VOPAGU-2260 file (C-alpha; in pm, 1 decimal, decimal comma):
REM VOPAGU-2260
SITE   aa  ch    i         X         Y         Z
SITE  MET   A    0   -2013,0   -3596,8   -2693,7
SITE  HIS   A    1   -2374,6   -3514,6   -2782,0
SITE  VAL   A    2   -2459,4   -3152,4   -2715,9
SITE  ASP   A    3   -2727,3   -3243,6   -2456,9
SITE  THR   A    4   -2473,0   -3458,1   -2270,1
SITE  MET   A    5   -2238,2   -3160,7   -2263,1
SITE  ARG   A    6   -2516,7   -2935,9   -2135,0
SITE  ASN   A    7   -2598,7   -3184,5   -1856,1
SITE  VAL   A    8   -2234,0   -3221,3   -1755,5
SITE  ASP   A    9   -2195,2   -2843,9   -1757,9
SITE  TYR   A   10   -2499,4   -2808,4   -1529,9
SITE  TRP   A   11   -2477,7   -3098,8   -1284,7
SITE  VAL   A   12   -2099,0   -3112,5   -1257,7
SITE  GLY   A   13   -2015,8   -2752,8   -1349,8
SITE  ILE   A   14   -2225,4   -2576,6   -1084,5
SITE  PRO   A   15   -2074,0   -2755,5    -780,2
SITE  LEU   A   16   -1724,7   -2729,2    -930,2
SITE  CYS   A   17   -1772,4   -2354,2    -985,6
SITE  PHE   A   18   -1882,6   -2318,9    -621,7
SITE  VAL   A   19   -1573,8   -2505,8    -498,4
SITE  GLY   A   20   -1354,3   -2319,1    -748,1
SITE  THR   A   21   -1481,9   -1985,8    -619,4
SITE  LEU   A   22   -1392,6   -2081,7    -260,0
SITE  ILE   A   23   -1043,2   -2183,0    -369,8
SITE  GLN   A   24    -995,1   -1861,7    -572,9
SITE  LYS   A   25   -1111,5   -1643,7    -283,8
SITE  SER   A   26    -871,0   -1823,3     -47,2
SITE  LEU   A   27    -577,6   -1783,6    -286,2
SITE  SER   A   28    -652,5   -1415,9    -350,7
SITE  TRP   A   29    -494,5   -1326,9     -15,0
SITE  LEU   A   30    -156,8   -1457,6    -128,6
SITE  PRO   A   31      90,4   -1216,7    -293,8
SITE  SER   A   32     116,1   -1260,5    -672,2
SITE  LYS   A   33     329,2   -1126,9    -954,8
SITE  ARG   A   34     136,6    -869,8   -1161,1
SITE  THR   A   35     213,6    -719,1   -1501,4
SITE  ALA   A   36     138,4    -350,9   -1557,0
SITE  SER   A   37     -87,8    -414,5   -1854,4
SITE  PRO   A   38    -224,9    -716,2   -2040,4
SITE  THR   A   39      45,0    -871,5   -2255,9
SITE  ASN   A   40     -32,0   -1237,9   -2321,0
SITE  ILE   A   41    -408,4   -1255,4   -2367,1
SITE  LEU   A   42    -602,1   -1580,3   -2404,8
SITE  LEU   A   43    -951,6   -1584,9   -2557,3
SITE  ILE   A   44   -1177,5   -1882,1   -2485,5
SITE  GLU   A   45   -1451,8   -1973,5   -2733,7
SITE  LEU   A   46   -1508,4   -2347,6   -2767,1
SITE  SER   A   47   -1831,2   -2440,3   -2936,1
SITE  GLU   A   48   -1925,7   -2191,5   -3209,6
SITE  MET   A   49   -1727,6   -2169,3   -3534,7
SITE  GLY   A   50   -1908,9   -1856,3   -3645,1
SITE  SER   A   51   -1815,5   -1677,8   -3323,1
SITE  THR   A   52   -1447,1   -1692,1   -3416,3
SITE  ILE   A   53   -1538,4   -1454,1   -3701,3
SITE  LEU   A   54   -1769,7   -1241,1   -3489,0
SITE  VAL   A   55   -1495,6   -1188,4   -3229,4
SITE  ASP   A   56   -1233,6   -1077,5   -3480,4
SITE  PRO   A   57   -1306,2    -700,9   -3445,8
SITE  ALA   A   58   -1249,3    -741,2   -3070,2
SITE  MET   A   59    -920,8    -922,1   -3131,6
SITE  GLN   A   60    -810,4    -648,9   -3371,5
SITE  LYS   A   61    -884,3    -394,3   -3099,6
SITE  LEU   A   62    -670,9    -589,5   -2850,9
SITE  LYS   A   63    -380,9    -579,3   -3096,1
SITE  ARG   A   64    -436,0    -213,0   -3179,5
SITE  GLU   A   65    -494,5     -73,8   -2828,1
SITE  LEU   A   66    -277,9    -304,9   -2616,8
SITE  ASN   A   67     -29,4    -447,2   -2867,6
SITE  ALA   A   68    -122,4    -779,7   -2710,4
SITE  ASN   A   69      10,6   -1124,6   -2797,1
SITE  LEU   A   70    -310,1   -1317,4   -2868,7
SITE  HIS   A   71    -383,9   -1680,7   -2781,7
SITE  PHE   A   72    -699,0   -1885,5   -2837,1
SITE  VAL   A   73    -849,1   -2208,4   -2701,9
SITE  ILE   A   74   -1121,4   -2386,6   -2901,7
SITE  PHE   A   75   -1269,5   -2732,4   -2958,0
SITE  LYS   A   76   -1050,7   -2918,5   -3206,7
SITE  LYS   A   77   -1329,2   -2969,4   -3464,3
SITE  ASN   A   78   -1390,8   -2591,3   -3476,1
SITE  LYS   A   79   -1029,0   -2484,8   -3511,0
SITE  PRO   A   80   -1034,1   -2443,0   -3896,3
SITE  SER   A   81   -1257,4   -2136,4   -3854,9
SITE  LEU   A   82    -963,3   -1955,5   -3692,1
SITE  ASP   A   83    -756,6   -2017,8   -4005,2
SITE  LEU   A   84    -976,5   -1797,6   -4226,6
SITE  LEU   A   85    -849,1   -1466,3   -4092,2
SITE  LYS   A   86    -531,7   -1597,1   -3922,8
SITE  THR   A   87    -550,0   -1328,2   -3653,9
SITE  VAL   A   88    -406,9   -1565,9   -3392,3
SITE  PRO   A   89     -65,9   -1727,3   -3465,0
SITE  GLU   A   90     -85,0   -2103,8   -3516,7
SITE  GLU   A   91     149,8   -2173,9   -3224,7
SITE  ASN   A   92     -78,4   -1977,5   -2990,9
SITE  ILE   A   93    -388,3   -2190,9   -3052,6
SITE  PHE   A   94    -475,5   -2467,3   -2805,2
SITE  THR   A   95    -739,2   -2725,5   -2901,9
SITE  ILE   A   96    -954,5   -2942,3   -2676,9
SITE  ARG   A   97   -1100,5   -3272,0   -2798,5
SITE  GLU   A   98   -1465,7   -3309,3   -2698,5
SITE  GLU   A   99   -1524,9   -3657,6   -2847,4
SITE  SER   A  100   -1530,6   -3826,6   -2506,4
SITE  LEU   A  101   -1520,9   -3736,3   -2139,2
SITE  PHE   A  102   -1173,6   -3891,3   -2114,1
SITE  SER   A  103   -1023,9   -3675,6   -2391,5
SITE  LEU   A  104   -1198,3   -3367,6   -2248,8
SITE  VAL   A  105   -1045,1   -3421,2   -1905,0
SITE  ALA   A  106    -700,6   -3506,5   -2045,0
SITE  ASP   A  107    -690,3   -3193,6   -2262,5
SITE  THR   A  108    -815,8   -2979,5   -1976,0
SITE  ILE   A  109    -521,6   -3089,5   -1763,2
SITE  ARG   A  110    -284,9   -3016,2   -2052,7
SITE  PHE   A  111    -446,9   -2673,6   -2086,0
SITE  LEU   A  112    -356,6   -2581,2   -1726,6
SITE  PHE   A  113      12,7   -2648,4   -1796,3
SITE  TRP   A  114      -3,7   -2476,5   -2138,2
SITE  THR   A  115    -136,3   -2145,0   -1999,2
SITE  ARG   A  116     147,6   -2132,2   -1750,0
SITE  ALA   A  117     409,9   -2218,4   -2010,5
SITE  LYS   A  118     271,5   -1938,1   -2228,9
SITE  GLN   A  119     270,6   -1698,7   -1929,9
SITE  ILE   A  120     -90,3   -1602,6   -1989,4
SITE  ASP   A  121    -163,9   -1293,9   -1778,1
SITE  THR   A  122    -517,5   -1220,1   -1905,3
SITE  VAL   A  123    -808,2   -1446,0   -2000,1
SITE  ILE   A  124   -1122,7   -1334,9   -2184,4
SITE  ASP   A  125   -1405,1   -1589,2   -2161,3
SITE  LEU   A  126   -1628,7   -1533,5   -2465,5
SITE  GLU   A  127   -1876,7   -1809,9   -2385,7
SITE  LEU   A  128   -2220,7   -1710,9   -2256,4
SITE  PHE   A  129   -2241,7   -1853,8   -1906,1
SITE  SER   A  130   -2063,7   -2184,6   -1963,8
SITE  ARG   A  131   -1940,8   -2331,8   -1635,0
SITE  PHE   A  132   -1666,3   -2526,7   -1810,0
SITE  THR   A  133   -1506,4   -2214,3   -1955,4
SITE  ALA   A  134   -1553,4   -2035,0   -1622,3
SITE  LEU   A  135   -1340,8   -2308,7   -1464,2
SITE  LEU   A  136   -1083,4   -2288,6   -1744,1
SITE  SER   A  137   -1059,4   -1912,7   -1682,4
SITE  GLY   A  138   -1052,9   -1945,4   -1304,4
SITE  PHE   A  139    -769,0   -2194,9   -1297,1
SITE  SER   A  140    -572,2   -2060,3   -1594,0
SITE  GLY   A  141    -325,5   -1885,9   -1363,4
SITE  ALA   A  142    -400,8   -1549,2   -1527,2
SITE  GLN   A  143    -414,0   -1243,0   -1303,2
SITE  ARG   A  144    -695,7   -1083,2   -1504,2
SITE  LYS   A  145   -1006,5   -1283,6   -1584,8
SITE  VAL   A  146   -1271,9   -1117,6   -1800,9
SITE  GLY   A  147   -1614,3   -1260,1   -1880,6
SITE  PHE   A  148   -1990,7   -1225,1   -1862,7
SITE  HIS   A  149   -2135,8   -1234,9   -1511,9
SITE  ALA   A  150   -2497,9   -1306,1   -1419,2
SITE  PHE   A  151   -2525,4   -1052,2   -1133,0
SITE  TYR   A  152   -2896,4   -1076,6   -1030,8
SITE  ASN   A  153   -3003,0   -1301,2   -1321,5
SITE  GLU   A  154   -3125,4   -1632,9   -1182,3
SITE  GLY   A  155   -3021,6   -1973,9   -1314,0
SITE  LEU   A  156   -2690,5   -1869,6   -1469,7
SITE  TYR   A  157   -2464,3   -1938,9   -1173,5
SITE  ARG   A  158   -2101,9   -2009,8   -1260,0
SITE  GLY   A  159   -1923,9   -1894,1    -948,8
SITE  SER   A  160   -1735,4   -1571,6    -894,6
SITE  MET   A  161   -1387,8   -1628,4   -1034,7
SITE  LEU   A  162   -1373,3   -1326,3   -1266,7
SITE  THR   A  163   -1175,4   -1010,8   -1188,8
SITE  HIS   A  164   -1360,9    -813,8   -1459,1
SITE  GLU   A  165   -1732,3    -897,7   -1446,0
SITE  VAL   A  166   -1909,1    -763,1   -1755,1
SITE  ALA   A  167   -2287,3    -740,5   -1796,1
SITE  TYR   A  168   -2407,8    -934,8   -2100,7
SITE  ASN   A  169   -2642,5    -720,2   -2310,6
SITE  PRO   A  170   -2899,1    -931,6   -2503,4
SITE  HIS   A  171   -3019,2    -620,7   -2689,1
SITE  GLN   A  172   -2702,5    -552,7   -2886,7
SITE  HIS   A  173   -2505,1    -755,1   -3140,9
SITE  ILE   A  174   -2277,1   -1023,2   -2996,2
SITE  SER   A  175   -1972,5    -860,8   -3161,3
SITE  LYS   A  176   -2042,6    -546,1   -2957,4
SITE  ASN   A  177   -2066,5    -761,3   -2644,9
SITE  PHE   A  178   -1721,4    -899,4   -2728,0
SITE  ILE   A  179   -1589,3    -542,8   -2771,0
SITE  ALA   A  180   -1736,2    -463,5   -2427,3
SITE  LEU   A  181   -1522,2    -742,5   -2278,9
SITE  VAL   A  182   -1212,8    -585,0   -2434,5
SITE  ASN   A  183   -1311,2    -236,8   -2314,1
SITE  SER   A  184   -1310,9    -359,7   -1954,7
SITE  LEU   A  185    -932,4    -397,2   -1986,9
SITE  LEU   A  186    -885,8     -40,6   -2110,6
SITE  ILE   A  187   -1000,8     141,1   -1797,5
SITE  ASN   A  188    -799,8     182,5   -1478,7
SITE  SER   A  189   -1081,7     199,5   -1224,4
SITE  HIS   A  190   -1295,2     -78,3   -1079,1
SITE  GLN   A  191   -1652,6     -93,7   -1207,7
SITE  ILE   A  192   -1968,0    -288,3   -1119,9
SITE  PRO   A  193   -2046,2    -403,3   -1379,2
SITE  TYR   A  194   -1757,9    -337,1   -1614,6
SITE  SER   A  195   -1777,8    -171,4   -1956,5
SITE  LYS   A  196   -1989,8     136,8   -1909,4
SITE  THR   A  197   -1896,8     242,6   -2262,5
SITE  ALA   A  198   -2084,3     274,6   -2591,2
SITE  VAL   A  199   -1977,7      50,6   -2880,6
SITE  GLY   A  200   -2045,2     198,2   -3223,2
SITE  ASP   A  201   -2114,9      16,4   -3548,9
SITE  GLU   A  202   -1778,1     132,2   -3681,9
SITE  GLU   A  203   -1608,5     -88,4   -3420,2
SITE  ILE   A  204   -1743,8    -415,6   -3557,8
SITE  VAL   A  205   -1621,9    -384,2   -3915,4
SITE  LEU   A  206   -1460,0    -707,4   -4029,7
SITE  ASN   A  207   -1130,8    -737,7   -4216,8
SITE  LYS   A  208   -1158,6    -891,5   -4565,1
SITE  VAL   A  209    -950,9   -1173,1   -4711,0
SITE  SER   A  210    -779,2   -1127,0   -5046,9
SITE  VAL   A  211    -796,4   -1431,9   -5274,8
SITE  PRO   A  212    -517,7   -1450,4   -5538,8
SITE  PRO   A  213    -627,8   -1505,0   -5903,8
SITE  GLU   A  214    -451,4   -1841,7   -5914,0
SITE  GLU   A  215    -663,8   -1971,2   -5624,5
SITE  GLN   A  216    -977,3   -1846,0   -5796,3
SITE  TYR   A  217    -866,9   -2030,0   -6111,2
SITE  LYS   A  218    -813,4   -2352,7   -5915,7
SITE  MET   A  219   -1161,6   -2320,6   -5770,4
SITE  ARG   A  220   -1313,1   -2279,1   -6115,3
SITE  GLN   A  221   -1129,7   -2593,6   -6221,5
SITE  LYS   A  222   -1282,8   -2784,5   -5928,8
SITE  ILE   A  223   -1627,3   -2667,7   -6034,3
SITE  ALA   A  224   -1551,7   -2781,9   -6389,2
SITE  ASP   A  225   -1452,8   -3123,2   -6250,1
SITE  GLN   A  226   -1809,3   -3158,4   -6120,0
SITE  TYR   A  227   -1982,4   -2988,5   -6415,6
SITE  PRO   A  228   -1774,7   -3020,8   -6735,2
SITE  LEU   A  229   -1997,1   -2772,5   -6923,5
SITE  TYR   A  230   -1903,6   -2494,9   -6680,2
SITE  ASP   A  231   -1794,0   -2177,9   -6862,7
SITE  SER   A  232   -1674,6   -1905,6   -6624,6
SITE  ASN   A  233   -1745,1   -1640,1   -6891,0
SITE  TYR   A  234   -2110,4   -1742,4   -6912,3
SITE  HIS   A  235   -2218,7   -1924,3   -6598,0
SITE  HIS   A  236   -2286,8   -1755,1   -6264,2
SITE  ILE   A  237   -2235,8   -1951,1   -5942,8
SITE  VAL   A  238   -2503,4   -1939,5   -5671,8
SITE  LEU   A  239   -2448,0   -2119,4   -5341,1
SITE  PHE   A  240   -2708,4   -2291,6   -5126,1
SITE  ASN   A  241   -2609,1   -2391,4   -4772,8
SITE  ALA   A  242   -2912,2   -2598,9   -4679,6
SITE  ASN   A  243   -2766,2   -2735,1   -4357,3
SITE  ALA   A  244   -2735,8   -2617,9   -4000,2
SITE  SER   A  245   -2550,9   -2761,1   -3706,5
SITE  ASP   A  246   -2706,7   -3061,3   -3530,8
SITE  MET   A  247   -2680,7   -2841,7   -3223,4
SITE  MET   A  248   -3000,1   -2668,6   -3340,2
SITE  PRO   A  249   -3184,5   -2836,2   -3632,8
SITE  LEU   A  250   -3476,1   -2596,1   -3581,4
SITE  ARG   A  251   -3277,2   -2339,1   -3782,4
SITE  ARG   A  252   -3318,2   -2533,4   -4106,2
SITE  TRP   A  253   -3545,7   -2409,0   -4384,9
SITE  ASP   A  254   -3726,3   -2713,4   -4522,1
SITE  GLN   A  255   -3534,7   -2900,3   -4790,0
SITE  LYS   A  256   -3849,0   -2911,2   -5009,0
SITE  ASN   A  257   -3839,8   -2531,6   -5017,7
SITE  TYR   A  258   -3479,8   -2540,3   -5139,9
SITE  ILE   A  259   -3587,8   -2783,5   -5414,9
SITE  HIS   A  260   -3878,5   -2564,7   -5530,8
SITE  LEU   A  261   -3661,4   -2251,9   -5520,9
SITE  ALA   A  262   -3376,7   -2417,8   -5711,5
SITE  LYS   A  263   -3615,9   -2539,5   -5983,5
SITE  ARG   A  264   -3758,8   -2190,9   -6024,8
SITE  ILE   A  265   -3414,7   -2029,8   -6047,9
SITE  LEU   A  266   -3273,4   -2286,6   -6289,9
SITE  ASP   A  267   -3581,6   -2274,3   -6515,9
SITE  ALA   A  268   -3563,2   -1894,3   -6542,3
SITE  HIS   A  269   -3186,3   -1851,0   -6555,9
SITE  PRO   A  270   -2993,4   -2090,0   -6784,6
SITE  GLU   A  271   -2670,8   -1909,4   -6694,5
SITE  ILE   A  272   -2690,9   -2005,1   -6326,9
SITE  ILE   A  273   -2530,7   -2305,6   -6161,9
SITE  ILE   A  274   -2632,1   -2385,7   -5804,5
SITE  LEU   A  275   -2370,0   -2546,3   -5579,9
SITE  LEU   A  276   -2480,3   -2710,2   -5254,0
SITE  THR   A  277   -2210,7   -2651,2   -4994,2
SITE  GLY   A  278   -2144,9   -2853,3   -4681,6
SITE  ALA   A  279   -1913,2   -3089,5   -4499,2
SITE  PRO   A  280   -1838,6   -3438,7   -4637,8
SITE  ALA   A  281   -2076,9   -3593,8   -4383,6
SITE  GLU   A  282   -2360,2   -3380,3   -4521,7
SITE  PHE   A  283   -2325,3   -3503,8   -4881,1
SITE  GLU   A  284   -2578,3   -3788,0   -4854,2
SITE  GLY   A  285   -2848,1   -3573,3   -4692,6
SITE  LEU   A  286   -2807,8   -3297,8   -4951,5
SITE  GLN   A  287   -2828,8   -3534,5   -5247,8
SITE  ASN   A  288   -3210,0   -3528,2   -5217,1
SITE  ILE   A  289   -3205,0   -3179,0   -5370,3
SITE  PRO   A  290   -3033,4   -3247,9   -5707,2
SITE  ASP   A  291   -3208,0   -3587,2   -5727,0
SITE  ALA   A  292   -3544,5   -3407,9   -5721,4
SITE  LEU   A  293   -3454,1   -3165,5   -6002,6
SITE  PRO   A  294   -3470,0   -3223,6   -6379,4
SITE  SER   A  295   -3168,5   -2995,0   -6438,1
SITE  ASP   A  296   -2807,3   -3103,2   -6401,6
SITE  ARG   A  297   -2705,6   -2748,0   -6302,0
SITE  CYS   A  298   -2769,0   -2812,2   -5931,1
SITE  ILE   A  299   -2457,4   -2985,7   -5801,2
SITE  ASN   A  300   -2393,7   -3143,6   -5465,1
SITE  PHE   A  301   -2060,5   -2980,1   -5380,1
SITE  ALA   A  302   -2050,7   -3094,0   -5014,3
SITE  GLY   A  303   -1707,1   -3226,3   -4923,1
SITE  LYS   A  304   -1558,8   -3144,6   -5264,3
SITE  ILE   A  305   -1327,3   -2873,7   -5132,4
SITE  ALA   A  306   -1130,9   -2817,6   -4812,5
SITE  PHE   A  307   -1250,4   -2572,1   -4550,4
SITE  SER   A  308    -955,8   -2344,0   -4629,6
SITE  GLU   A  309   -1077,7   -2318,5   -4991,7
SITE  LEU   A  310   -1418,0   -2177,2   -4895,3
SITE  VAL   A  311   -1308,7   -1813,8   -4932,9
SITE  ALA   A  312   -1200,5   -1880,1   -5293,2
SITE  LEU   A  313   -1543,2   -2031,3   -5364,6
SITE  TYR   A  314   -1715,6   -1732,7   -5203,5
SITE  GLU   A  315   -1497,8   -1490,7   -5398,3
SITE  ILE   A  316   -1609,5   -1621,9   -5738,8
SITE  SER   A  317   -1977,1   -1674,9   -5649,6
SITE  GLU   A  318   -2267,2   -1434,5   -5697,7
SITE  PHE   A  319   -2427,8   -1487,5   -5357,5
SITE  MET   A  320   -2513,9   -1751,7   -5099,1
SITE  LEU   A  321   -2851,0   -1848,4   -4954,2
SITE  THR   A  322   -2795,4   -2013,1   -4618,9
SITE  ASN   A  323   -2955,9   -2130,4   -4300,6
SITE  ASP   A  324   -2837,6   -1956,2   -3985,6
SITE  SER   A  325   -2503,7   -2132,7   -3939,0
SITE  GLY   A  326   -2129,7   -2088,4   -3973,1
SITE  PRO   A  327   -2112,1   -2021,6   -4352,5
SITE  GLY   A  328   -2313,6   -1700,6   -4311,6
SITE  HIS   A  329   -2026,3   -1572,4   -4097,0
SITE  PHE   A  330   -1740,3   -1732,4   -4292,8
SITE  SER   A  331   -1855,6   -1559,2   -4611,7
SITE  ALA   A  332   -1840,4   -1222,4   -4432,9
SITE  VAL   A  333   -1462,4   -1215,6   -4483,4
SITE  THR   A  334   -1524,0   -1178,4   -4859,4
SITE  SER   A  335   -1727,0    -933,1   -5069,6
SITE  MET   A  336   -1988,2   -1196,4   -5162,1
SITE  PRO   A  337   -2342,3   -1105,4   -5047,1
SITE  SER   A  338   -2534,7   -1355,8   -4835,7
SITE  PHE   A  339   -2903,3   -1410,3   -4761,7
SITE  VAL   A  340   -2945,9   -1575,0   -4421,4
SITE  PHE   A  341   -3256,9   -1740,9   -4273,6
SITE  PHE   A  342   -3331,6   -1665,9   -3909,7
SITE  GLY   A  343   -3601,7   -1814,7   -3687,6
SITE  PRO   A  344   -3499,2   -1954,6   -3348,2
SITE  GLU   A  345   -3225,1   -1688,8   -3338,7
SITE  THR   A  346   -3241,2   -1319,4   -3420,8
SITE  PRO   A  347   -3025,0   -1133,0   -3676,3
SITE  LYS   A  348   -3012,1    -838,5   -3436,1
SITE  LEU   A  349   -2787,9   -1042,0   -3207,3
SITE  TYR   A  350   -2614,8   -1288,4   -3441,8
SITE  GLY   A  351   -2636,1   -1130,4   -3786,7
SITE  SER   A  352   -2341,6   -1165,9   -4023,4
SITE  LEU   A  353   -2088,1    -880,4   -4033,6
SITE  GLY   A  354   -2062,8    -908,7   -4411,8
SITE  ILE   A  355   -2284,7    -786,7   -4697,6
SITE  THR   A  356   -2593,7    -966,1   -4581,3
SITE  THR   A  357   -2972,8    -967,7   -4593,8
SITE  PRO   A  358   -3155,0   -1144,9   -4309,2
SITE  ILE   A  359   -3470,1   -1340,9   -4394,0
SITE  TYR   A  360   -3679,1   -1341,2   -4079,8
SITE  ALA   A  361   -4053,5   -1390,7   -4016,2
SITE  GLY   A  362   -4030,7   -1226,2   -3673,9
SITE  LEU   A  363   -4293,0   -1438,7   -3493,6
SITE  ALA   A  364   -4385,9   -1347,8   -3137,4
SITE  CYS   A  365   -4205,5   -1656,4   -3005,4
SITE  SER   A  366   -3882,9   -1574,8   -3190,4
SITE  PRO   A  367   -3606,0   -1582,7   -3087,3
SITE  CYS   A  368   -3661,1   -1882,8   -2860,7
SITE  VAL   A  369   -3294,5   -1955,4   -2788,5
SITE  SER   A  370   -3076,3   -1732,0   -2577,0
SITE  ALA   A  371   -2801,4   -1728,0   -2318,0
SITE  THR   A  372   -3057,5   -1791,2   -2044,5
SITE  ASN   A  373   -3160,5   -2132,8   -2184,9
SITE  HIS   A  374   -2812,3   -2220,2   -2313,3
SITE  ARG   A  375   -2955,9   -2213,2   -2666,8
SITE  LYS   A  376   -3188,9   -2507,3   -2608,6
SITE  SER   A  377   -3546,1   -2450,2   -2725,9
SITE  ALA   A  378   -3858,3   -2641,3   -2618,8
SITE  CYS   A  379   -4005,6   -2588,0   -2967,1
SITE  ASN   A  380   -4099,6   -2900,5   -3164,8
SITE  ASP   A  381   -4245,9   -2727,8   -3469,7
SITE  ASN   A  382   -4039,9   -2446,0   -3624,8
SITE  LEU   A  383   -4325,1   -2237,3   -3764,9
SITE  CYS   A  384   -4081,5   -1942,7   -3766,9
SITE  MET   A  385   -3902,7   -2110,2   -4058,0
SITE  GLN   A  386   -4216,5   -2256,0   -4220,2
SITE  ALA   A  387   -4365,1   -1903,9   -4234,8
SITE  ILE   A  388   -4099,9   -1804,7   -4488,9
SITE  GLY   A  389   -4236,0   -1896,8   -4832,3
SITE  VAL   A  390   -4054,4   -1977,8   -5156,1
SITE  ASP   A  391   -4223,7   -1686,9   -5340,2
SITE  ALA   A  392   -4099,3   -1434,8   -5085,9
SITE  VAL   A  393   -3742,9   -1567,0   -5101,1
SITE  TYR   A  394   -3742,5   -1574,0   -5481,8
SITE  SER   A  395   -3856,8   -1210,5   -5491,4
SITE  LEU   A  396   -3582,3   -1115,2   -5249,4
SITE  LEU   A  397   -3317,4   -1288,0   -5461,2
SITE  GLN   A  398   -3450,4   -1158,3   -5792,2
SITE  PRO   A  399   -3229,6    -844,4   -5825,0
SITE  SER   A  400   -2916,7   -1052,8   -5762,2
SITE  LEU   A  401   -3033,4   -1314,7   -6012,6
SITE  LEU   A  402   -3094,1   -1061,4   -6288,6
SITE  LYS   A  403   -2753,8    -895,1   -6273,4
SITE  SER   A  404   -2415,4   -1032,3   -6177,5
SITE  ARG   A  405   -2244,0    -856,7   -5886,1
SITE  PHE   A  406   -1924,5    -857,5   -6093,5
SITE  GLU   A  407   -2100,4    -655,2   -6364,8
SITE  GLN   A  408   -2217,7    -404,7   -6103,5
SITE  VAL   A  409   -1864,1    -316,2   -5990,9
């Protein structure tokens, strides 16, 4: 389904269902129920953002460390590969929902209600920011503990009152710290309004790194050679451009003409550099405009040439990545490759990568224009926040990394 259709269904259908669901939950709360002493089988719900599966990993590690919990995850089927990068959740504990049509969504939702009971889920953590659909999934999961963000006195974010642990969402701290706050609500024994009156330090949102075996790095170099036969790994340095962003928010894209001008400047000045354009297979055609506009053959459209699971090997052998604010900025954080990430409609303070990263941000007065309160839908029709970032400024920022390989600096 189109993202706007999903937003409309979530609003017009979700609000009345959350009201009815709250009445049902309040009525059932008087009945005796079986309770476990502490959370054991914990389900995390994050459906729509691939990058968030990386940003939540420190919170999942804390659940394993502090509670020795058996983790489960539910996610939209198309986003499931992002969970495979760190493999924190066992494959058999991942439930996927198909969002292609309303019929598949309803069918998988019904399956979900049976699945949570078969898995004996006793605790649910809803990671979504004020989604009514995930509020309903949490409310009717059968879990005795339901953790999530609650609106309290914020207007326009109604999603019922089905949570047992209502946590205040803090828009002034990084989203990974907000996820830690959800976990912290399970670690105290007293009731709080709101939950999580605890500080979350920077040391709590450090991300685990993935180790890439030499043989996988070799295979990746072979795939690059398949596309550029002159590739010599002892001479050439790989630079990645991710010039796409999800259709969910095209405003995040830096203009493709800027990528062309920047690529030409880099390739003219650095004969040892090869630029690979990364992306999904469906993005290949749109990206082809970039190499077609360049006189050099060292800018290669690499979209769809490798599987998602091979991304970490590509990141491991590359110098750095320049990317729009999208999933790859977070995926690369599981490796030691630096990234340079454009921000405009969103702010790096809230959604910055947890890896070695440099945000590129004009910081206009209207930015960020997307947030939890507007369900990340902006009224903007002219992304001056991205147009304000010039090619000269980006080239200067990249210059130190272009002049010396990160592998030589180790």
